[in-house]
VODRENTI-843876 format. One record per residue: residue number from 1; y, z negated, x negated of N, C-alpha, C in turn; residue in three letters. Coordinates in Angstrom, 1 decimal, always signed. Atoms other than C-alpha are relative to their C-alpha. Layout:
% residues N
+-----+--------+--------+--------+--------+--------+--------+--------+--------+--------+---------+
| num |     nv |     nw |     nu |    cav |    caw |    cau |     cv |     cw |     cu | residuo |
+-----+--------+--------+--------+--------+--------+--------+--------+--------+--------+---------+
| NUM |      Y |      Z |      X |      Y |      Z |      X |      Y |      Z |      X |     ALA |
...
+-----+--------+--------+--------+--------+--------+--------+--------+--------+--------+---------+
END
This chain:
% residues 174
+-----+--------+--------+--------+--------+--------+--------+--------+--------+--------+---------+
| num |     nv |     nw |     nu |    cav |    caw |    cau |     cv |     cw |     cu | residuo |
+-----+--------+--------+--------+--------+--------+--------+--------+--------+--------+---------+
|   1 |   -1.0 |   -0.8 |   +0.5 |   -0.3 |  -96.9 |  +42.3 |   -0.5 |   +0.9 |   -1.2 |     MET |
|   2 |   +0.6 |   -0.7 |   +1.2 |   -2.1 |  -95.9 |  +39.0 |   -1.0 |   +1.0 |   +0.5 |     PHE |
|   3 |   +1.1 |   -0.9 |   -0.6 |   -5.0 |  -94.4 |  +41.0 |   +0.6 |   +1.2 |   +0.7 |     LEU |
|   4 |   -0.7 |   -1.1 |   -0.6 |   -2.6 |  -92.3 |  +43.0 |   +0.6 |   +0.9 |   -1.0 |     LYS |
|   5 |   -0.6 |   -0.8 |   +1.1 |   -0.8 |  -91.1 |  +39.9 |   -1.1 |   +0.8 |   -0.7 |     LEU |
|   6 |   +1.2 |   -0.6 |   +0.6 |   -4.2 |  -90.3 |  +38.3 |   -0.5 |   +1.1 |   +0.8 |     LEU |
|   7 |   +0.4 |   -1.0 |   -1.0 |   -5.2 |  -88.4 |  +41.4 |   +0.9 |   +1.2 |   +0.0 |     LYS |
|   8 |   -1.0 |   -1.1 |   +0.0 |   -2.0 |  -86.3 |  +41.3 |   -0.1 |   +0.7 |   -1.3 |     LYS |
|   9 |   +0.2 |   -0.7 |   +1.3 |   -2.5 |  -85.6 |  +37.6 |   -1.2 |   +0.9 |   +0.0 |     LEU |
|  10 |   +1.2 |   -0.7 |   -0.1 |   -6.0 |  -84.5 |  +38.2 |   +0.2 |   +1.3 |   +0.8 |     PHE |
|  11 |   -0.3 |   -1.1 |   -0.9 |   -4.8 |  -82.2 |  +41.0 |   +0.8 |   +1.1 |   -0.8 |     PHE |
|  12 |   -0.8 |   -0.9 |   +0.8 |   -2.2 |  -80.6 |  +38.7 |   -0.8 |   +0.7 |   -1.1 |     TYR |
|  13 |   +0.9 |   -0.6 |   +1.1 |   -4.7 |  -80.1 |  +35.9 |   -0.9 |   +1.0 |   +0.7 |     ILE |
|  14 |   +0.9 |   -0.9 |   -0.7 |   -7.0 |  -78.5 |  +38.5 |   +0.8 |   +1.3 |   +0.4 |     GLN |
|  15 |   -0.8 |   -1.2 |   -0.4 |   -4.2 |  -76.2 |  +39.7 |   +0.2 |   +0.9 |   -1.2 |     VAL |
|  16 |   -0.2 |   -0.8 |   +1.2 |   -3.5 |  -75.0 |  +36.1 |   -1.3 |   +0.7 |   -0.4 |     ILE |
|  17 |   +1.3 |   -0.6 |   +0.4 |   -7.2 |  -74.4 |  +35.3 |   -0.4 |   +1.0 |   +1.0 |     LEU |
|  18 |   +0.4 |   -1.0 |   -1.0 |   -7.8 |  -72.7 |  +38.6 |   +0.9 |   +1.2 |   +0.0 |     ILE |
|  19 |   -1.0 |   -1.1 |   +0.2 |   -4.7 |  -70.6 |  +38.2 |   -0.5 |   +1.0 |   -1.1 |     SER |
|  20 |   +0.5 |   -0.8 |   +1.2 |   -6.0 |  -69.4 |  +34.8 |   -1.3 |   +0.7 |   +0.4 |     LEU |
|  21 |   +1.2 |   -0.6 |   -0.4 |   -9.4 |  -68.8 |  +36.3 |   +0.2 |   +1.2 |   +0.9 |     TYR |
|  22 |   -0.3 |   -1.1 |   -0.9 |   -8.0 |  -66.7 |  +39.1 |   +0.7 |   +1.2 |   -0.6 |     LEU |
|  23 |   -0.7 |   -1.0 |   +0.7 |   -5.7 |  -64.8 |  +36.9 |   -1.0 |   +0.8 |   -0.8 |     ILE |
|  24 |   +1.0 |   -0.8 |   +0.8 |   -8.6 |  -63.9 |  +34.6 |   -0.9 |   +0.8 |   +0.9 |     LEU |
|  25 |   +0.9 |   -0.7 |   -1.0 |  -10.8 |  -63.0 |  +37.6 |   +0.7 |   +1.2 |   +0.6 |     GLU |
|  26 |   -0.8 |   -1.0 |   -0.7 |   -8.1 |  -61.0 |  +39.3 |   +0.4 |   +1.2 |   -0.9 |     GLU |
|  27 |   -0.5 |   -1.0 |   +0.9 |   -6.7 |  -59.2 |  +36.3 |   -1.0 |   +0.5 |   -0.9 |     ILE |
|  28 |   +0.9 |   -0.4 |   +1.1 |   -9.2 |  -59.2 |  +33.5 |   -1.3 |   +0.5 |   +0.6 |     VAL |
|  29 |   +1.3 |   -0.4 |   -0.5 |  -12.5 |  -59.0 |  +35.5 |   +0.2 |   +1.2 |   +0.9 |     TRP |
|  30 |   -0.1 |   -1.0 |   -1.0 |  -11.4 |  -56.9 |  +38.5 |   +0.6 |   +1.3 |   -0.5 |     ASP |
|  31 |   -0.7 |   -1.2 |   +0.4 |   -9.1 |  -54.5 |  +36.7 |   -0.7 |   +0.7 |   -1.2 |     ARG |
|  32 |   +0.4 |   -0.5 |   +1.3 |  -10.8 |  -54.1 |  +33.3 |   -1.5 |   -0.1 |   -0.2 |     PHE |
|  33 |   +1.4 |   +0.2 |   +0.3 |  -14.2 |  -55.6 |  +32.8 |   -1.0 |   +0.6 |   +1.0 |     ALA |
|  34 |   +0.9 |   -0.5 |   -1.0 |  -15.9 |  -54.7 |  +36.1 |   -0.1 |   +1.5 |   -0.1 |     GLN |
|  35 |   +0.1 |   -1.4 |   +0.1 |  -15.0 |  -51.0 |  +35.8 |   -0.8 |   +0.4 |   -1.3 |     PRO |
|  36 |   +0.8 |   -0.3 |   +1.2 |  -16.4 |  -51.0 |  +32.2 |   -1.5 |   -0.3 |   +0.3 |     ILE |
|  37 |   +1.4 |   +0.4 |   -0.4 |  -19.5 |  -52.8 |  +33.5 |   -0.7 |   +1.1 |   +0.9 |     PHE |
|  38 |   +0.6 |   -1.0 |   -0.9 |  -20.0 |  -50.2 |  +36.3 |   -0.2 |   +1.3 |   -0.8 |     ARG |
|  39 |   +0.1 |   -1.2 |   +0.8 |  -19.4 |  -47.3 |  +33.8 |   -1.3 |   -0.1 |   -0.9 |     TYR |
|  40 |   +1.2 |   +0.2 |   +0.9 |  -22.0 |  -48.7 |  +31.4 |   -1.3 |   +0.1 |   +0.8 |     ILE |
|  41 |   +1.2 |   +0.0 |   -0.8 |  -24.5 |  -49.2 |  +34.2 |   -0.5 |   +1.4 |   +0.4 |     LYS |
|  42 |   +0.5 |   -1.4 |   -0.5 |  -24.6 |  -45.5 |  +35.2 |   -0.1 |   +1.0 |   -1.1 |     TYR |
|  43 |   +0.2 |   -1.0 |   +1.1 |  -24.6 |  -43.9 |  +31.7 |   -1.5 |   +0.3 |   -0.1 |     LEU |
|  44 |   +1.4 |   -0.4 |   +0.2 |  -27.9 |  -42.0 |  +31.1 |   -0.6 |   -0.8 |   -1.2 |     LYS |
|  45 |   +0.5 |   +0.8 |   +1.2 |  -28.2 |  -43.7 |  +27.7 |   -0.5 |   -1.4 |   +0.4 |     LEU |
|  46 |   +0.3 |   +1.4 |   -0.3 |  -28.2 |  -47.1 |  +29.3 |   -1.2 |   +0.0 |   +1.0 |     PHE |
|  47 |   +1.2 |   -0.1 |   -0.9 |  -30.7 |  -46.0 |  +32.0 |   -1.3 |   +0.1 |   -0.9 |     GLN |
|  48 |   +1.2 |   -0.1 |   +0.9 |  -33.1 |  -45.0 |  +29.2 |   -0.2 |   -1.3 |   -0.8 |     LYS |
|  49 |   +0.1 |   +1.3 |   +0.7 |  -32.3 |  -48.2 |  +27.3 |   -0.6 |   -1.1 |   +0.9 |     LEU |
|  50 |   +0.5 |   +1.0 |   -1.0 |  -33.1 |  -50.2 |  +30.5 |   -1.5 |   +0.1 |   +0.0 |     GLU |
|  51 |   +1.4 |   -0.2 |   -0.1 |  -36.6 |  -48.7 |  +30.6 |   -0.7 |   -0.5 |   -1.3 |     LYS |
|  52 |   +0.5 |   +0.5 |   +1.3 |  -37.1 |  -49.5 |  +26.9 |   +0.0 |   -1.6 |   +0.0 |     LEU |
|  53 |   -0.1 |   +1.5 |   -0.1 |  -35.9 |  -53.1 |  +27.5 |   -1.0 |   -0.7 |   +0.9 |     LEU |
|  54 |   +1.0 |   +0.5 |   -0.9 |  -38.3 |  -53.6 |  +30.3 |   -1.3 |   -0.3 |   -0.7 |     ASN |
|  55 |   +1.2 |   +0.2 |   +0.8 |  -41.1 |  -53.3 |  +27.8 |   +0.1 |   -1.0 |   -1.2 |     ARG |
|  56 |   -0.3 |   +0.8 |   +1.1 |  -39.5 |  -55.5 |  +25.2 |   -0.4 |   -1.5 |   +0.2 |     ALA |
|  57 |   +0.3 |   +1.4 |   +0.1 |  -40.4 |  -59.0 |  +24.2 |   +1.2 |   -0.8 |   +0.4 |     ASN |
|  58 |   -1.2 |   +0.8 |   -0.5 |  -38.2 |  -61.8 |  +25.7 |   +0.8 |   -0.5 |   -1.2 |     ARG |
|  59 |   -0.7 |   +0.4 |   +1.1 |  -37.2 |  -62.9 |  +22.2 |   +0.9 |   +1.1 |   -0.5 |     TYR |
|  60 |   -0.8 |   -1.2 |   +0.4 |  -35.9 |  -59.4 |  +21.4 |   +1.2 |   +0.1 |   +1.0 |     VAL |
|  61 |   -1.0 |   +0.0 |   -1.0 |  -34.0 |  -59.5 |  +24.7 |   +1.0 |   -1.1 |   -0.3 |     ILE |
|  62 |   -0.9 |   +1.1 |   +0.3 |  -32.5 |  -62.9 |  +23.8 |   +0.9 |   +0.4 |   -1.2 |     LEU |
|  63 |   -0.8 |   -0.4 |   +1.2 |  -31.3 |  -61.6 |  +20.4 |   +1.0 |   +1.1 |   +0.4 |     ILE |
|  64 |   -0.9 |   -1.1 |   -0.4 |  -29.9 |  -58.4 |  +22.0 |   +1.1 |   -0.5 |   +1.0 |     LEU |
|  65 |   -1.0 |   +0.5 |   -0.9 |  -28.1 |  -60.5 |  +24.6 |   +1.0 |   -0.9 |   -0.8 |     PHE |
|  66 |   -0.8 |   +1.0 |   +0.7 |  -26.8 |  -63.3 |  +22.3 |   +1.0 |   +0.7 |   -1.0 |     LEU |
|  67 |   -0.8 |   -0.7 |   +1.1 |  -25.5 |  -61.0 |  +19.5 |   +1.3 |   +0.6 |   +0.6 |     LEU |
|  68 |   -1.3 |   -0.5 |   -0.5 |  -23.0 |  -59.1 |  +21.6 |   +0.8 |   -1.0 |   +0.7 |     PRO |
|  69 |   -0.7 |   +1.1 |   -0.7 |  -22.1 |  -62.1 |  +23.7 |   +0.8 |   -0.9 |   -1.0 |     PHE |
|  70 |   -0.7 |   +0.8 |   +1.0 |  -21.2 |  -64.2 |  +20.6 |   +1.1 |   +0.8 |   -0.7 |     VAL |
|  71 |   -1.0 |   -0.8 |   +0.7 |  -19.4 |  -61.4 |  +18.9 |   +1.2 |   +0.3 |   +1.0 |     ILE |
|  72 |   -1.0 |   -0.2 |   -1.0 |  -17.5 |  -60.7 |  +22.1 |   +0.9 |   -1.2 |   +0.2 |     GLY |
|  73 |   -0.8 |   +1.2 |   -0.1 |  -16.5 |  -64.3 |  +22.5 |   +0.8 |   -0.3 |   -1.2 |     GLU |
|  74 |   -0.8 |   +0.1 |   +1.2 |  -15.4 |  -64.4 |  +18.9 |   +1.3 |   +0.8 |   +0.0 |     LEU |
|  75 |   -1.2 |   -0.8 |   -0.2 |  -13.1 |  -61.5 |  +19.6 |   +1.0 |   -0.6 |   +1.0 |     PHE |
|  76 |   -0.8 |   +0.7 |   -1.0 |  -11.9 |  -63.4 |  +22.6 |   +0.8 |   -1.2 |   -0.5 |     GLY |
|  77 |   -0.7 |   +1.1 |   +0.6 |  -11.0 |  -66.4 |  +20.5 |   +1.0 |   +0.5 |   -1.0 |     ILE |
|  78 |   -0.9 |   -0.6 |   +1.1 |   -9.5 |  -64.3 |  +17.7 |   +1.2 |   +0.7 |   +0.6 |     LEU |
|  79 |   -1.1 |   -0.8 |   -0.5 |   -7.3 |  -62.2 |  +20.0 |   +1.3 |   -0.8 |   +0.2 |     SER |
|  80 |   -1.2 |   +0.7 |   -0.1 |   -4.8 |  -64.9 |  +21.0 |   +0.6 |   -0.6 |   -1.3 |     PRO |
|  81 |   -0.4 |   +0.5 |   +1.3 |   -4.7 |  -66.3 |  +17.5 |   +0.8 |   +1.1 |   -0.8 |     ILE |
|  82 |   -0.6 |   -1.1 |   +0.7 |   -3.8 |  -62.9 |  +16.1 |   +1.3 |   +0.3 |   +0.7 |     VAL |
|  83 |   -1.2 |   -0.3 |   -0.7 |   -1.3 |  -62.3 |  +18.9 |   +1.1 |   -1.0 |   -0.2 |     ALA |
|  84 |   -1.0 |   +1.0 |   +0.3 |   +0.5 |  -65.6 |  +18.3 |   +0.6 |   +0.2 |   -1.4 |     VAL |
|  85 |   -0.5 |   -0.2 |   +1.4 |   +0.8 |  -64.7 |  +14.6 |   +0.9 |   +1.2 |   -0.1 |     GLN |
|  86 |   -1.0 |   -1.1 |   +0.0 |   +2.9 |  -61.7 |  +15.7 |   -0.7 |   +1.4 |   +0.1 |     GLY |
|  87 |   +0.7 |   -1.3 |   -0.1 |   +0.2 |  -59.0 |  +15.8 |   -0.5 |   +0.2 |   +1.5 |     TYR |
|  88 |   +0.3 |   +0.0 |   -1.4 |   +0.3 |  -58.6 |  +19.6 |   -0.9 |   +1.2 |   +0.3 |     VAL |
|  89 |   +0.8 |   -1.2 |   -0.2 |   -1.1 |  -55.0 |  +19.6 |   -1.5 |   -0.2 |   -0.5 |     ILE |
|  90 |   +1.3 |   +0.3 |   +0.5 |   -4.0 |  -56.1 |  +17.4 |   -0.7 |   -1.0 |   +0.9 |     LEU |
|  91 |   +0.6 |   +1.0 |   -0.9 |   -4.6 |  -59.1 |  +19.7 |   -0.5 |   +0.7 |   +1.3 |     GLY |
|  92 |   +0.5 |   -0.8 |   -1.2 |   -4.8 |  -56.7 |  +22.7 |   -1.2 |   +0.8 |   -0.3 |     VAL |
|  93 |   +1.2 |   -0.8 |   +0.4 |   -7.2 |  -54.5 |  +20.8 |   -1.2 |   -0.8 |   -0.1 |     ILE |
|  94 |   +1.1 |   +0.9 |   +0.1 |   -9.4 |  -57.4 |  +20.0 |   -0.5 |   -0.5 |   +1.4 |     PHE |
|  95 |   +0.4 |   +0.4 |   -1.3 |   -9.4 |  -58.5 |  +23.6 |   -0.6 |   +1.1 |   +0.8 |     TYR |
|  96 |   +0.6 |   -1.2 |   -0.6 |  -10.2 |  -55.0 |  +24.8 |   -1.4 |   +0.2 |   -0.6 |     ALA |
|  97 |   +1.3 |   +0.0 |   +0.6 |  -13.1 |  -55.0 |  +22.3 |   -0.9 |   -1.0 |   +0.6 |     LEU |
|  98 |   +0.7 |   +1.1 |   -0.6 |  -14.2 |  -58.3 |  +23.7 |   -0.6 |   +0.4 |   +1.4 |     LYS |
|  99 |   +0.4 |   -0.4 |   -1.3 |  -14.3 |  -56.9 |  +27.2 |   -1.1 |   +1.0 |   +0.0 |     LEU |
| 100 |   +1.1 |   -1.0 |   +0.1 |  -16.4 |  -53.9 |  +26.2 |   -1.3 |   -0.6 |   -0.5 |     ILE |
| 101 |   +1.2 |   +0.6 |   +0.5 |  -18.8 |  -55.9 |  +24.2 |   -0.7 |   -1.0 |   +1.0 |     ILE |
| 102 |   +0.5 |   +1.0 |   -1.0 |  -19.2 |  -58.7 |  +26.8 |   -0.5 |   +0.7 |   +1.2 |     VAL |
| 103 |   +0.5 |   -0.7 |   -1.1 |  -19.6 |  -56.1 |  +29.5 |   -1.4 |   +0.5 |   -0.3 |     ALA |
| 104 |   +1.3 |   -0.4 |   +0.4 |  -22.6 |  -54.8 |  +27.6 |   -1.0 |   -1.2 |   +0.1 |     PHE |
| 105 |   +0.9 |   +1.2 |   -0.1 |  -24.0 |  -58.4 |  +27.4 |   -0.2 |   -0.3 |   +1.5 |     ALA |
| 106 |   +0.3 |   +0.3 |   -1.5 |  -23.5 |  -58.9 |  +31.2 |   -0.9 |   +1.1 |   +0.6 |     PHE |
| 107 |   +0.9 |   -1.0 |   -0.5 |  -25.2 |  -55.6 |  +31.8 |   -1.4 |   -0.3 |   -0.4 |     TRP |
| 108 |   +1.3 |   +0.4 |   +0.5 |  -28.1 |  -56.7 |  +29.7 |   -0.5 |   -1.2 |   +0.7 |     LEU |
| 109 |   +0.4 |   +1.1 |   -0.8 |  -28.2 |  -60.0 |  +31.5 |   -0.4 |   +0.4 |   +1.4 |     PHE |
| 110 |   +0.4 |   -0.5 |   -1.4 |  -28.3 |  -58.3 |  +34.9 |   -1.4 |   +0.7 |   -0.1 |     LYS |
| 111 |   +1.3 |   -0.8 |   +0.1 |  -31.1 |  -55.9 |  +33.7 |   -1.2 |   -0.9 |   -0.3 |     VAL |
| 112 |   +1.1 |   +0.8 |   +0.5 |  -33.2 |  -58.6 |  +32.0 |   +0.2 |   -1.5 |   +0.4 |     GLU |
| 113 |   -0.4 |   +1.3 |   -0.4 |  -32.1 |  -61.7 |  +33.9 |   -1.3 |   -0.9 |   +0.0 |     GLN |
| 114 |   +1.2 |   +0.8 |   -0.1 |  -35.7 |  -62.9 |  +34.5 |   -0.5 |   -0.4 |   -1.3 |     GLU |
| 115 |   +0.4 |   +0.4 |   +1.3 |  -36.6 |  -62.8 |  +30.9 |   +0.9 |   -1.0 |   -0.7 |     LYS |
| 116 |   -1.0 |   +0.9 |   +0.7 |  -33.4 |  -64.4 |  +29.7 |   +0.0 |   -1.4 |   +0.7 |     LEU |
| 117 |   +0.1 |   +1.3 |   -0.6 |  -33.7 |  -67.2 |  +32.3 |   -1.3 |   -0.7 |   -0.2 |     LEU |
| 118 |   +1.3 |   +0.6 |   +0.3 |  -37.2 |  -67.9 |  +31.1 |   +0.2 |   -1.0 |   -1.2 |     SER |
| 119 |   -0.4 |   +0.9 |   +1.0 |  -35.4 |  -69.7 |  +28.2 |   +0.7 |   -1.2 |   +0.7 |     PHE |
| 120 |   -0.5 |   +1.2 |   -0.7 |  -34.7 |  -73.3 |  +29.4 |   +1.5 |   -0.2 |   -0.2 |     LYS |
| 121 |   -1.4 |   +0.3 |   +0.3 |  -31.3 |  -73.6 |  +27.7 |   +0.9 |   +1.0 |   +0.7 |     ILE |
| 122 |   -0.8 |   -1.0 |   -0.7 |  -30.1 |  -70.3 |  +29.1 |   +0.0 |   -0.2 |   +1.5 |     ILE |
| 123 |   +0.1 |   +0.2 |   -1.5 |  -31.4 |  -71.1 |  +32.6 |   +0.8 |   -1.3 |   +0.4 |     ASN |
| 124 |   -0.8 |   +1.2 |   -0.2 |  -29.8 |  -74.6 |  +32.4 |   +1.5 |   +0.3 |   +0.0 |     TYR |
| 125 |   -1.4 |   -0.3 |   +0.2 |  -26.5 |  -73.2 |  +31.2 |   +0.5 |   +0.9 |   +1.2 |     SER |
| 126 |   -0.3 |   -0.8 |   -1.1 |  -26.6 |  -70.5 |  +33.9 |   +0.2 |   -0.7 |   +1.3 |     TYR |
| 127 |   -0.1 |   +0.8 |   -1.3 |  -27.3 |  -73.0 |  +36.7 |   +1.3 |   -0.8 |   +0.0 |     GLN |
| 128 |   -1.3 |   +0.8 |   +0.0 |  -24.4 |  -75.2 |  +35.5 |   +1.2 |   +0.8 |   +0.2 |     LYS |
| 129 |   -1.2 |   -0.9 |   -0.3 |  -22.0 |  -72.3 |  +35.4 |   +0.1 |   +0.4 |   +1.4 |     ILE |
| 130 |   +0.0 |   -0.3 |   -1.4 |  -23.0 |  -71.3 |  +38.9 |   +0.4 |   -1.2 |   +0.8 |     VAL |
| 131 |   -0.5 |   +1.3 |   -0.7 |  -22.6 |  -74.9 |  +40.1 |   +1.4 |   -0.2 |   -0.2 |     GLN |
| 132 |   -1.4 |   +0.3 |   +0.3 |  -19.3 |  -75.3 |  +38.4 |   +0.9 |   +1.0 |   +0.8 |     PHE |
| 133 |   -0.9 |   -1.0 |   -0.7 |  -17.8 |  -72.0 |  +39.8 |   -0.1 |   -0.2 |   +1.5 |     THR |
| 134 |   +0.1 |   +0.3 |   -1.5 |  -19.2 |  -72.9 |  +43.3 |   +0.9 |   -1.2 |   +0.3 |     SER |
| 135 |   -0.8 |   +1.2 |   -0.2 |  -17.5 |  -76.3 |  +43.0 |   +1.5 |   +0.4 |   +0.0 |     TRP |
| 136 |   -1.4 |   -0.4 |   +0.1 |  -14.2 |  -74.8 |  +41.9 |   +0.4 |   +0.8 |   +1.3 |     ILE |
| 137 |   -0.4 |   -0.8 |   -1.1 |  -14.2 |  -72.3 |  +44.8 |   +0.0 |   -0.8 |   +1.3 |     LYS |
| 138 |   -0.1 |   +0.8 |   -1.2 |  -14.6 |  -75.2 |  +47.3 |   +1.2 |   -1.0 |   +0.0 |     THR |
| 139 |   -1.1 |   +0.9 |   +0.1 |  -11.6 |  -77.2 |  +46.0 |   +1.2 |   +0.4 |   +0.8 |     THR |
| 140 |   -1.2 |   -0.3 |   -0.7 |   -8.4 |  -77.4 |  +48.0 |   +1.0 |   +0.8 |   -0.9 |     GLN |
| 141 |   -0.9 |   -0.7 |   +0.9 |   -6.5 |  -76.3 |  +45.0 |   -0.3 |   +1.5 |   -0.1 |     ALA |
| 142 |   +0.5 |   -1.4 |   +0.1 |   -8.6 |  -73.1 |  +44.6 |   +0.4 |   +0.8 |   +1.3 |     PHE |
| 143 |   -0.2 |   -0.7 |   -1.3 |   -8.3 |  -72.2 |  +48.3 |   +1.5 |   +0.2 |   +0.2 |     ILE |
| 144 |   -1.4 |   -0.1 |   -0.1 |   -4.5 |  -72.8 |  +48.3 |   +0.5 |   +1.1 |   -1.0 |     THR |
| 145 |   -0.5 |   -0.9 |   +1.0 |   -3.9 |  -70.8 |  +45.1 |   -0.5 |   +1.4 |   +0.3 |     ILE |
| 146 |   +0.5 |   -1.3 |   -0.4 |   -6.2 |  -68.0 |  +46.3 |   +0.8 |   +0.7 |   +1.1 |     LYS |
| 147 |   -0.8 |   -0.6 |   -1.1 |   -4.3 |  -67.6 |  +49.5 |   +1.4 |   +0.4 |   -0.5 |     LYS |
| 148 |   -1.3 |   -0.4 |   +0.5 |   -1.0 |  -67.6 |  +47.6 |   -0.1 |   +1.3 |   -0.8 |     PHE |
| 149 |   +0.2 |   -1.2 |   +0.8 |   -2.3 |  -64.9 |  +45.2 |   -0.2 |   +1.2 |   +0.9 |     ILE |
| 150 |   +0.2 |   -1.1 |   -0.9 |   -3.5 |  -62.8 |  +48.1 |   +1.3 |   +0.4 |   +0.7 |     GLN |
| 151 |   -1.3 |   -0.3 |   -0.6 |   -0.1 |  -63.1 |  +49.8 |   +0.9 |   +0.7 |   -1.0 |     LYS |
| 152 |   -0.8 |   -0.6 |   +1.0 |   +1.6 |  -62.3 |  +46.5 |   -0.4 |   +1.5 |   -0.3 |     ALA |
| 153 |   +0.4 |   -1.3 |   +0.2 |   -0.5 |  -59.2 |  +46.0 |   +0.5 |   +0.9 |   +1.1 |     LYS |
| 154 |   -0.5 |   -0.8 |   -1.1 |   +0.4 |  -57.9 |  +49.5 |   +1.5 |   +0.2 |   -0.2 |     VAL |
| 155 |   -1.5 |   -0.1 |   +0.2 |   +4.1 |  -58.6 |  +48.8 |   +0.3 |   +1.0 |   -1.1 |     TRP |
| 156 |   -0.2 |   -0.9 |   +1.1 |   +3.9 |  -56.8 |  +45.4 |   -0.3 |   +1.4 |   +0.4 |     ILE |
| 157 |   +0.4 |   -1.4 |   -0.4 |   +2.1 |  -53.8 |  +46.9 |   +1.1 |   +0.6 |   +1.0 |     LYS |
| 158 |   -1.1 |   -0.5 |   -0.9 |   +4.8 |  -53.6 |  +49.6 |   +1.2 |   +0.4 |   -0.7 |     LEU |
| 159 |   -1.2 |   -0.2 |   +0.8 |   +7.6 |  -53.8 |  +47.1 |   -0.2 |   +1.3 |   -0.9 |     LYS |
| 160 |   +0.3 |   -1.2 |   +0.8 |   +5.9 |  -51.1 |  +44.9 |   +0.1 |   +1.2 |   +0.9 |     VAL |
| 161 |   +0.0 |   -1.1 |   -1.0 |   +5.4 |  -48.9 |  +48.0 |   +1.5 |   +0.4 |   +0.4 |     ALA |
| 162 |   -1.4 |   -0.2 |   -0.3 |   +9.1 |  -49.3 |  +48.9 |   +0.7 |   +0.6 |   -1.2 |     ASN |
| 163 |   -0.6 |   -0.6 |   +1.2 |  +10.1 |  -48.5 |  +45.3 |   -0.3 |   +1.4 |   -0.1 |     LEU |
| 164 |   +0.5 |   -1.4 |   +0.1 |   +8.0 |  -45.4 |  +45.3 |   +0.8 |   +0.9 |   +1.1 |     LYS |
| 165 |   -0.7 |   -0.7 |   -1.1 |   +9.6 |  -44.4 |  +48.7 |   +1.4 |   +0.3 |   -0.4 |     LEU |
| 166 |   -1.4 |   -0.1 |   +0.4 |  +13.1 |  -45.0 |  +47.3 |   +0.1 |   +1.1 |   -1.1 |     PHE |
| 167 |   -0.1 |   -1.0 |   +1.0 |  +12.4 |  -43.0 |  +44.2 |   -0.2 |   +1.4 |   +0.5 |     ILE |
| 168 |   +0.3 |   -1.3 |   -0.5 |  +10.9 |  -40.1 |  +46.1 |   +1.2 |   +0.5 |   +0.9 |     ASN |
| 169 |   -1.0 |   -0.4 |   -0.9 |  +13.7 |  -40.1 |  +48.6 |   +1.3 |   +0.4 |   -0.8 |     ARG |
| 170 |   -1.3 |   -0.2 |   +0.6 |  +16.7 |  -40.3 |  +46.2 |   -0.1 |   +0.8 |   -1.3 |     TYR |
| 171 |   +0.0 |   -0.7 |   +1.3 |  +15.4 |  -38.7 |  +43.0 |   -0.9 |   +1.3 |   +0.1 |     PHE |
| 172 |   +0.8 |   -1.1 |   -0.1 |  +13.2 |  -36.0 |  +44.4 |   +0.8 |   +1.3 |   -0.2 |     LYS |
| 173 |   -0.8 |   -1.3 |   +0.2 |  +14.2 |  -32.5 |  +43.2 |   -0.2 |   +0.9 |   +1.1 |     ARG |
| 174 |   +0.0 |   -0.9 |   -1.1 |  +15.0 |  -30.0 |  +45.8 |   -0.4 |   +1.4 |   -0.4 |     SER |
+-----+--------+--------+--------+--------+--------+--------+--------+--------+--------+---------+
END
């Protein structure tokens, strides 16, 4: 009885964490961070910076990676604290800054992954993160929630399309 209850509790905790993960992935990463990342990647300044980084020492790369990553994560921690205190717009600004700064760190990681992974602690952390996300994506809770979100997205798109059609049909100026 206790084991069954514990198993159910673990499942519900999984559902909550996976839902948060999927919301962050679907909304924050797909809609905001990834476009910023792509934009940064193709800027001429960053292409020149990439050539410069290729010649840099791995310790310089480490500092250049950790500094924006830590600052970005601090903005990420600070944003909900500020928002809860009633400064919602400032919280949103902090979170937007976090996305921009961390997008730079991810770009740097992609560009200099070999040098960064030469540090044992970063390599270990990276492997654990990859293993953890792979494990999450194989859980029944993840699969169920992902299917639900996909169906919800299709439903929302259909409703938005119908609303646009309604607006165009009834409010279109002649």
